[in-house]
TORDODO-769183 format. One record per residue: residue in three letters; x, z, y of N, C-alpha, C, O in turn. Coordinates in steps of 0.1 Angstrom, whole numbers. Layout:
// TORDODO-769183
> ALA,X,Z,Y,X,Z,Y,X,Z,Y,X,Z,Y $
...
***
This chain:
// TORDODO-769183
> MET,11,2,-11,0,3,2,12,-1,13,12,-11,20 $
> THR,18,5,12,31,10,23,36,-5,27,34,-9,39 $
> GLU,41,-11,18,45,-26,19,37,-38,21,41,-49,24 $
> ALA,26,-34,20,17,-45,23,16,-41,39,18,-51,47 $
> LEU,13,-25,46,15,-27,56,23,-29,64,20,-27,76 $
> LEU,34,-32,62,50,-32,65,54,-49,66,64,-54,71 $
> ARG,44,-55,59,49,-70,57,46,-81,71,35,-82,76 $
> PRO,54,-86,75,51,-92,87,36,-99,86,32,-105,76 $
> GLY,31,-98,97,20,-108,101,4,-97,96,-7,-102,96 $
> ILE,6,-83,90,-8,-80,86,-8,-66,98,-19,-61,101 $
> LEU,3,-63,104,-2,-51,113,-7,-63,126,-15,-61,135 $
> ARG,1,-74,124,-3,-80,138,-17,-85,137,-25,-84,147 $
> ARG,-22,-90,124,-41,-92,124,-46,-85,124,-58,-86,126 $
> ALA,-40,-70,120,-51,-62,119,-51,-59,137,-62,-61,142 $
> LEU,-44,-57,144,-42,-55,161,-53,-68,166,-64,-65,171 $
> LYS,-50,-81,163,-54,-86,166,-71,-84,164,-79,-83,173 $
> ASN,-73,-82,149,-89,-83,148,-95,-71,155,-107,-73,158 $
> ALA,-91,-57,158,-95,-49,167,-92,-49,181,-97,-42,190 $
> GLY,-84,-59,184,-84,-61,198,-101,-72,202,-108,-71,212 $
> LEU,-102,-80,190,-115,-86,190,-127,-81,189,-136,-88,191 $
> LEU,-129,-67,183,-137,-61,177,-142,-53,192,-154,-52,196 $
> PHE,-130,-47,199,-130,-39,209,-141,-43,222,-150,-38,228 $
> SER,-131,-58,222,-134,-67,237,-150,-72,232,-159,-74,241 $
> GLY,-153,-73,219,-168,-79,218,-174,-68,223,-180,-70,233 $
> LYS,-174,-53,217,-183,-40,222,-182,-41,232,-192,-44,238 $
> ALA,-167,-40,241,-170,-32,254,-172,-44,262,-169,-42,274 $
> SER,-175,-57,259,-185,-68,269,-196,-60,264,-199,-51,271 $
> ALA,-204,-62,254,-216,-56,253,-217,-42,260,-225,-40,269 $
> GLY,-212,-37,257,-216,-21,265,-220,-28,280,-232,-29,283 $
> LEU,-212,-31,287,-210,-40,303,-225,-44,306,-233,-42,315 $
> MET,-227,-51,291,-242,-60,296,-251,-52,292,-261,-53,300 $
> GLN,-253,-42,284,-263,-32,283,-264,-22,291,-274,-14,291 $
> LEU,-252,-21,297,-255,-9,311,-259,-21,322,-266,-15,331 $
> ALA,-257,-31,325,-264,-41,334,-281,-42,329,-290,-42,337 $
> THR,-283,-43,314,-297,-45,312,-305,-32,315,-317,-32,320 $
> PHE,-298,-20,311,-308,-9,317,-308,-7,333,-317,1,338 $
> ALA,-302,-11,338,-301,-9,353,-308,-21,360,-308,-21,373 $
> ILE,-315,-30,353,-321,-39,360,-336,-36,354,-345,-36,362 $
> ALA,-338,-33,342,-349,-24,339,-357,-16,345,-369,-16,347 $
> ALA,-341,-5,348,-347,12,356,-354,3,371,-366,6,374 $
> ARG,-346,-6,380,-351,-6,390,-365,-18,393,-371,-19,404 $
> ALA,-368,-25,383,-375,-33,381,-391,-27,378,-403,-31,381 $
> LEU,-385,-16,370,-400,-7,361,-404,4,368,-415,8,368 $
> GLY,-394,11,377,-395,20,385,-396,36,370,-398,36,357 $
> ALA,-395,47,379,-390,58,373,-400,62,362,-395,68,353 $
> GLU,-411,60,362,-424,62,351,-423,51,341,-421,56,329 $
> GLU,-424,38,341,-427,32,330,-410,31,323,-408,28,312 $
> PHE,-398,32,333,-387,30,329,-383,46,316,-374,48,308 $
> GLY,-391,51,319,-385,66,309,-393,64,299,-388,66,288 $
> ILE,-410,57,301,-414,52,287,-405,43,281,-402,47,269 $
> PHE,-398,31,286,-392,23,279,-380,25,273,-375,19,263 $
> SER,-376,36,280,-363,41,274,-368,52,261,-361,51,251 $
> VAL,-379,61,261,-382,68,252,-386,58,239,-380,60,228 $
> LEU,-393,49,240,-396,38,229,-382,30,222,-379,26,210 $
> VAL,-373,29,235,-363,21,228,-354,31,218,-352,29,206 $
> ALA,-351,39,223,-348,55,216,-356,57,202,-349,61,192 $
> GLN,-367,55,201,-376,54,190,-374,43,183,-381,42,173 $
> VAL,-367,34,186,-361,20,177,-352,25,171,-350,24,159 $
> MET,-344,31,179,-331,32,174,-330,43,166,-322,43,156 $
> LEU,-336,52,168,-338,65,158,-338,65,145,-331,70,136 $
> PHE,-357,53,146,-355,53,130,-351,41,122,-351,41,110 $
> ALA,-348,32,129,-334,20,124,-323,29,120,-319,28,109 $
> GLY,-317,38,128,-308,43,124,-308,54,111,-299,56,103 $
> LEU,-317,59,111,-321,69,101,-322,63,87,-319,68,76 $
> ALA,-327,49,90,-331,41,78,-322,31,73,-325,22,66 $
> SER,-313,32,78,-301,22,74,-290,28,67,-288,40,68 $
> PHE,-282,19,59,-271,18,50,-260,16,57,-260,10,68 $
> GLU,-246,23,49,-235,15,53,-231,7,47,-219,8,44 $
> SER,-243,-6,43,-241,-12,34,-229,-24,34,-226,-30,24 $
> SER,-224,-26,46,-210,-34,55,-199,-23,41,-191,-29,34 $
> GLN,-200,-12,40,-189,-7,31,-188,-9,21,-176,-10,17 $
> ALA,-200,-10,12,-203,-14,-1,-197,-27,-2,-187,-29,-9 $
> VAL,-202,-35,6,-199,-51,5,-183,-52,3,-177,-58,-6 $
> ILE,-176,-45,11,-161,-46,13,-154,-41,2,-145,-47,-3 $
> ARG,-157,-31,-2,-154,-22,-12,-156,-25,-25,-148,-20,-34 $
> TYR,-166,-34,-30,-170,-40,-44,-170,-54,-42,-170,-61,-52 $
> GLY,-170,-61,-30,-171,-76,-28,-151,-80,-30,-149,-92,-31 $
> VAL,-143,-73,-29,-130,-74,-28,-126,-79,-43,-122,-91,-44 $
> PRO,-128,-70,-56,-126,-70,-67,-133,-84,-71,-127,-94,-75 $
> HIS,-143,-82,-70,-150,-98,-73,-145,-113,-68,-146,-124,-72 $
> LEU,-141,-108,-57,-133,-121,-50,-122,-128,-56,-121,-140,-60 $
> GLN,-113,-115,-55,-98,-112,-64,-98,-117,-76,-88,-122,-80 $
> SER,-112,-116,-84,-107,-122,-98,-115,-134,-99,-116,-139,-110 $
> GLY,-121,-141,-90,-129,-151,-89,-139,-153,-96,-142,-163,-103 $
> ASN,-150,-137,-94,-163,-138,-101,-174,-140,-87,-179,-132,-79 $
> ARG,-177,-152,-87,-182,-156,-74,-197,-150,-79,-200,-140,-72 $
> GLN,-206,-152,-88,-218,-145,-92,-223,-131,-90,-234,-125,-87 $
> ALA,-206,-126,-95,-207,-109,-92,-206,-111,-75,-217,-108,-70 $
> ALA,-201,-113,-70,-200,-116,-53,-214,-114,-47,-219,-106,-40 $
> GLN,-221,-129,-56,-232,-132,-45,-243,-121,-52,-253,-117,-46 $
> ALA,-241,-117,-63,-251,-107,-64,-250,-92,-52,-259,-85,-47 $
> LEU,-238,-91,-52,-235,-78,-42,-239,-82,-31,-247,-74,-26 $
> PHE,-238,-91,-24,-247,-102,-14,-260,-97,-8,-264,-90,1 $
> LYS,-267,-104,-22,-280,-103,-22,-285,-88,-23,-293,-82,-15 $
> ALA,-280,-82,-35,-284,-66,-33,-283,-59,-19,-293,-52,-17 $
> GLY,-274,-60,-12,-270,-54,-1,-275,-63,13,-271,-58,24 $
> PHE,-283,-76,13,-294,-81,20,-306,-72,18,-311,-65,26 $
> LEU,-307,-75,8,-328,-66,3,-325,-54,5,-335,-50,10 $
> LEU,-316,-44,4,-313,-34,10,-314,-30,22,-321,-20,24 $
> ASP,-310,-37,30,-310,-39,44,-324,-40,52,-329,-33,61 $
> ILE,-328,-55,44,-341,-56,45,-352,-44,43,-361,-42,52 $
> GLY,-351,-37,29,-361,-27,27,-360,-17,35,-370,-12,39 $
> ALA,-345,-12,40,-344,-3,53,-351,-2,63,-359,7,66 $
> ALA,-348,-15,70,-359,-17,83,-373,-18,80,-381,-13,88 $
> LEU,-377,-23,68,-391,-24,64,-398,-8,65,-408,-6,71 $
> VAL,-390,1,57,-393,15,58,-396,21,72,-406,27,77 $
> ALA,-382,18,79,-381,22,96,-394,15,99,-402,22,104 $
> GLY,-398,3,97,-409,0,104,-418,1,100,-425,-2,109 $
> LEU,-426,4,91,-433,11,86,-435,26,90,-447,31,90 $
> ALA,-424,34,95,-423,51,93,-429,49,108,-440,54,111 $
> MET,-422,40,120,-426,39,132,-445,39,132,-453,45,139 $
> VAL,-447,31,123,-462,27,128,-469,40,123,-480,43,127 $
> VAL,-463,48,114,-474,56,110,-468,69,123,-477,72,131 $
> ALA,-457,75,126,-453,83,136,-459,78,152,-461,87,161 $
> ALA,-461,69,154,-465,68,168,-476,74,175,-477,79,187 $
> PRO,-485,74,163,-495,88,168,-492,100,171,-498,106,180 $
> LEU,-481,104,161,-473,115,169,-467,118,178,-468,129,184 $
> PHE,-458,107,181,-455,108,194,-462,108,205,-460,115,215 $
> ALA,-470,99,204,-480,97,214,-487,110,218,-489,113,230 $
> GLN,-492,119,205,-497,132,209,-487,140,217,-490,143,228 $
> TRP,-475,145,210,-467,152,215,-463,147,224,-453,154,225 $
> LEU,-461,138,235,-454,130,244,-472,129,254,-472,127,266 $
> GLY,-479,130,250,-496,130,258,-493,111,265,-494,106,276 $
> TRP,-490,106,252,-494,92,254,-510,86,252,-517,90,243 $
> ASN,-515,75,264,-524,70,262,-526,62,248,-517,65,240 $
> ASP,-539,51,243,-539,45,231,-533,33,234,-528,27,225 $
> GLY,-532,29,248,-524,18,250,-507,20,248,-500,11,243 $
> LEU,-503,29,251,-489,33,251,-487,37,235,-475,39,232 $
> THR,-495,39,227,-496,46,212,-491,28,205,-481,24,199 $
> GLU,-502,20,208,-501,9,204,-490,0,208,-487,-10,202 $
> LEU,-485,4,220,-470,-3,223,-459,2,216,-449,-5,215 $
> ALA,-460,17,210,-449,20,204,-449,14,188,-441,10,179 $
> ARG,-463,16,189,-467,6,170,-460,-8,173,-454,-14,164 $
> ALA,-462,-13,187,-459,-27,189,-441,-29,180,-438,-37,171 $
> THR,-433,-19,185,-418,-20,189,-414,-18,171,-402,-19,168 $
> ALA,-420,-16,163,-416,-15,150,-409,-27,145,-398,-25,139 $
> PRO,-415,-39,148,-404,-45,140,-393,-49,148,-388,-59,144 $
> LEU,-389,-46,156,-375,-43,163,-362,-40,157,-350,-43,158 $
> THR,-371,-30,146,-362,-24,137,-353,-32,125,-344,-28,118 $
> PHE,-362,-46,123,-349,-55,118,-339,-65,124,-333,-75,120 $
> ALA,-338,-59,138,-326,-64,144,-315,-55,137,-305,-62,135 $
> SER,-313,-43,134,-303,-37,127,-302,-37,112,-298,-27,106 $
> ALA,-307,-49,105,-307,-53,91,-294,-60,92,-295,-72,91 $
> VAL,-284,-57,93,-270,-67,98,-261,-63,91,-252,-71,89 $
> GLY,-262,-48,84,-246,-40,75,-241,-52,67,-229,-56,67 $
> THR,-252,-58,59,-247,-69,48,-238,-79,56,-227,-83,53 $
> SER,-243,-83,63,-235,-97,75,-224,-93,77,-214,-98,73 $
> LYS,-224,-82,85,-211,-76,89,-202,-71,79,-190,-69,80 $
> GLY,-209,-69,67,-193,-67,55,-188,-83,55,-177,-87,58 $
> MET,-200,-91,50,-194,-100,50,-183,-108,53,-174,-113,46 $
> LEU,-187,-108,67,-174,-112,79,-166,-106,77,-156,-112,75 $
> ARG,-164,-94,77,-153,-90,73,-142,-89,64,-130,-87,66 $
> LEU,-153,-91,52,-148,-97,40,-138,-103,37,-127,-101,32 $
> PHE,-146,-119,47,-139,-130,47,-130,-134,58,-125,-145,60 $
> ASP,-127,-121,65,-117,-119,76,-124,-134,89,-119,-145,92 $
> ARG,-134,-128,91,-140,-139,104,-143,-128,115,-155,-128,119 $
> TYR,-134,-118,121,-136,-111,130,-137,-116,144,-139,-109,154 $
> ASP,-136,-129,143,-137,-141,157,-151,-135,158,-154,-126,166 $
> ILE,-163,-144,143,-178,-140,147,-181,-127,149,-189,-125,159 $
> LEU,-177,-118,142,-181,-103,146,-181,-98,159,-188,-89,163 $
> SER,-171,-105,166,-170,-104,178,-177,-105,187,-180,-97,195 $
> TRP,-181,-119,185,-195,-128,191,-205,-122,191,-212,-118,200 $
> HIS,-205,-121,177,-218,-112,172,-224,-100,182,-235,-98,185 $
> ALA,-212,-93,184,-216,-81,193,-221,-85,208,-228,-77,214 $
> ILE,-218,-95,213,-224,-100,223,-235,-111,223,-243,-115,231 $
> VAL,-233,-113,214,-247,-123,213,-264,-115,218,-273,-119,225 $
> THR,-263,-105,211,-283,-96,215,-280,-92,228,-288,-96,237 $
> PRO,-267,-84,232,-271,-82,243,-268,-91,255,-270,-87,266 $
> SER,-265,-101,253,-264,-114,262,-282,-120,265,-287,-126,274 $
> ALA,-287,-115,252,-299,-127,255,-309,-114,261,-319,-117,269 $
> ARG,-307,-102,258,-313,-93,262,-315,-89,279,-324,-85,287 $
> LEU,-302,-93,280,-297,-90,297,-308,-101,302,-318,-99,308 $
> ILE,-301,-117,299,-315,-127,305,-327,-126,304,-334,-132,313 $
> LEU,-333,-118,294,-347,-120,290,-350,-106,301,-359,-107,310 $
> ILE,-346,-98,300,-350,-85,310,-350,-92,326,-360,-94,333 $
> ALA,-337,-94,329,-336,-105,341,-348,-111,345,-355,-107,354 $
> VAL,-352,-124,336,-360,-129,341,-373,-124,339,-382,-131,343 $
> ALA,-375,-111,332,-387,-103,329,-389,-98,345,-398,-102,352 $
> ALA,-378,-89,350,-377,-82,361,-382,-92,371,-391,-88,378 $
> LEU,-376,-107,371,-380,-120,382,-392,-120,380,-394,-118,392 $
> SER,-401,-121,377,-415,-124,374,-424,-120,372,-434,-125,368 $
> GLY,-422,-101,376,-427,-90,377,-435,-89,362,-447,-90,360 $
> ALA,-427,-87,353,-436,-92,338,-440,-73,338,-435,-65,345 $
> SER,-449,-72,331,-453,-56,324,-443,-53,313,-435,-61,307 $
> LEU,-444,-40,312,-440,-31,303,-433,-38,287,-421,-39,282 $
> GLY,-447,-43,283,-445,-51,267,-433,-60,271,-424,-61,264 $
> TRP,-434,-66,282,-421,-83,278,-411,-74,280,-401,-80,277 $
> TYR,-406,-61,284,-394,-58,285,-391,-56,273,-382,-63,268 $
> LEU,-402,-44,264,-399,-40,254,-394,-51,241,-385,-50,232 $
> ALA,-403,-63,245,-400,-76,235,-389,-87,236,-388,-98,230 $
> SER,-382,-80,245,-365,-86,256,-358,-71,245,-346,-67,246 $
***
């Protein structure tokens, strides 16, 4: 293991990959900050508070139901690929993908069930309760663990870096359009 790290190129490649991931995540963070700033200014304090709680709800349920499938894909995928067992690797990828989708489905269903409880606790009306339920499909955006593991397994950190900024870029553009057009809270959540 130590010999492999000392070989020329290994450390350079690891640093390059880390740099790619860092730059993607840093860019994404800045875009998310801009997105929230635009939303806060356009929605006002009360609606932005509701927006923030609903976004946090999506993140909570998606996080609770997520697996670290990327780690399993890397851990068990390497031996399959090294031995040339493509069928086993493909079965692993399929199982990971199904776990990701299953976890997102469970998270979405849990959000639908929990929305009235949150609404009662937070004093929301029926419209906000339905809006909270309508955000349930957003949990599917977090079903990317297996895909990320596959990209790491095949040393495609360049794509991972781009992936880190695609969603925040799209969200920033959509939130800006919603702000310019005076859209309702629902459109901000759909972004």
